[in-house]
N, C-alpha and C positions, 0 to 999 in steps of 0.2 A: 458491641452488643446493642440491641435495641432497648429503648426506654427513655426515661427522663434524667437529664444531667442537671446538677445544682452546684452553683459556685458562689462562695462568699469570700470576704477578705481572708478568713482563717481556714476555710474548709472547702474542699473540692470533692464532689461525688460524681463519678462517671456513670453514664447510663449502664445499668447492669441487669435489666430484665423488664418485662411488661408490668410487674407488680412487685415492688421492692420497698425496703425501708433503709433509711440512712440516719446516722447520728453525728454529733459533733458540731452542729450549727448553733450559733449563739444569738441570744436576744439582741435586737437593735442592729444587727448586721444585715445589710441588704443582700438578698439572695437572687441570683440570676438563673433562670431556668432555660432549658432547651430540650428538644425532642430529637432522638436519633432512631431511625433515619428521619431526615427532614421531609417536609411535604410542602404543599402550596396553600393549605388551609389548616388553621389551628383553632380549637375551642378549649381554652384552659379554664380551670376552676380551682378554688382552694377552700377547704373546710378548715376553720380555725378553732382554737380552744374557746370555751364558753366565756372566759374572762378577757379575751382579746378584743381590741377595738377594730371593727371592720374598716374604718377609714384609714387606719394606720397599716394594717396587715393585709389589705386587699391587693390584688394584682394590679400593676399599673396599666396593663392592656391585655385583655383576655383573648385577643385574636392575633397577637404578635408572635413571631417565631421565637423571640427571647424575652418573655415578660420578666418583670422584677417584682419582688415584694419584700417587706421588712417585718419579720416576726417580732411582736411587741411584748409577748409574755412567754415563759417557758411552757412546754407542752408539745402535743403532737399536731402537726399541720399535714393534712392530706391533700396532695396536689394531683389533679387528673388532667390529662391532655388527650383530646380526640384529634388525631391527625387525618386530614383529608376525609373526614366523616366516616372513617372505616376502622382505624386502629386506635385502641384505647390503651393508654399507659397510666399507671398509678405509682406515685412516690409518696411514702410516709416519712416525714422529717421529724426527728426528735430534736427539739430545740432546748438548749440549756441556758440557765441564767448566768453562769460564770464559766470561764475557761479552766482547764486543768492546771494546777499549780505544781511546779517541780522545784525542789530545793537544789541549789547549786552552790559551789564554793566560791567561784570567781566569775565576775563579769568583766569583760574588757571593752571599754568604750574608746576607740581611737578618736582624737579631736576632729571635729567637723565644723566648717563654717556654717553659720545659721542659714545661709542661702542654699546650702547643699541638702538641707532637710526638707522633705515635703510634708505638708499638713496631713494628718490622719483624717479619715472620714468621720470617726467618732473618737472621743476620749482625747488622749494626748500622747506625744512621743517624748521620751527622755533621751538626752544625748549629751556628750562631752563637747561643749561649745568652745571653739577656738576664738570666738568673738567676745565671749563673756568669761568671767573667772569661774572655771569649773563646770559643773553639771547645769543643764538647762532643760526646759520643757517647751514643746510647741503644741498649742491646742488646735482644734479643728478649724479655727478661723485664721491660722497661720501666725498667731501672736506668740513671740518667744519671750520667756522670762527665766531669770536665774532661779535655781532651786536653793 
């Protein structure tokens, strides 16, 4: 289907129409955009919430086929893309401050060597380290420490 697709670490939204809305995107997760069908010229823009910092949440390139931006506050971000000067697509992203929490009874963490774990883009990863005694965490810089 034609429209704007958006992808982040936790959410993927496929192009679903010329003027659509998407939910489930999180604050501080970089979002990569693309237009379908593709073209040879792009004019992207993003309207941000009033309390957002334009330097943080602006598009990295408003003429690239796949620009990126990082929403910095919860709210609605309206992205538009004019493809080849003729076709206009609009995507309204609802950005949330936190992810949905689900209660579970058991989590199974098989042992992993520290070198097997990749550093997250933001936050940290918790894992069962075979190099340290028990659970460990790795931050976005790749530093591992015991919990």
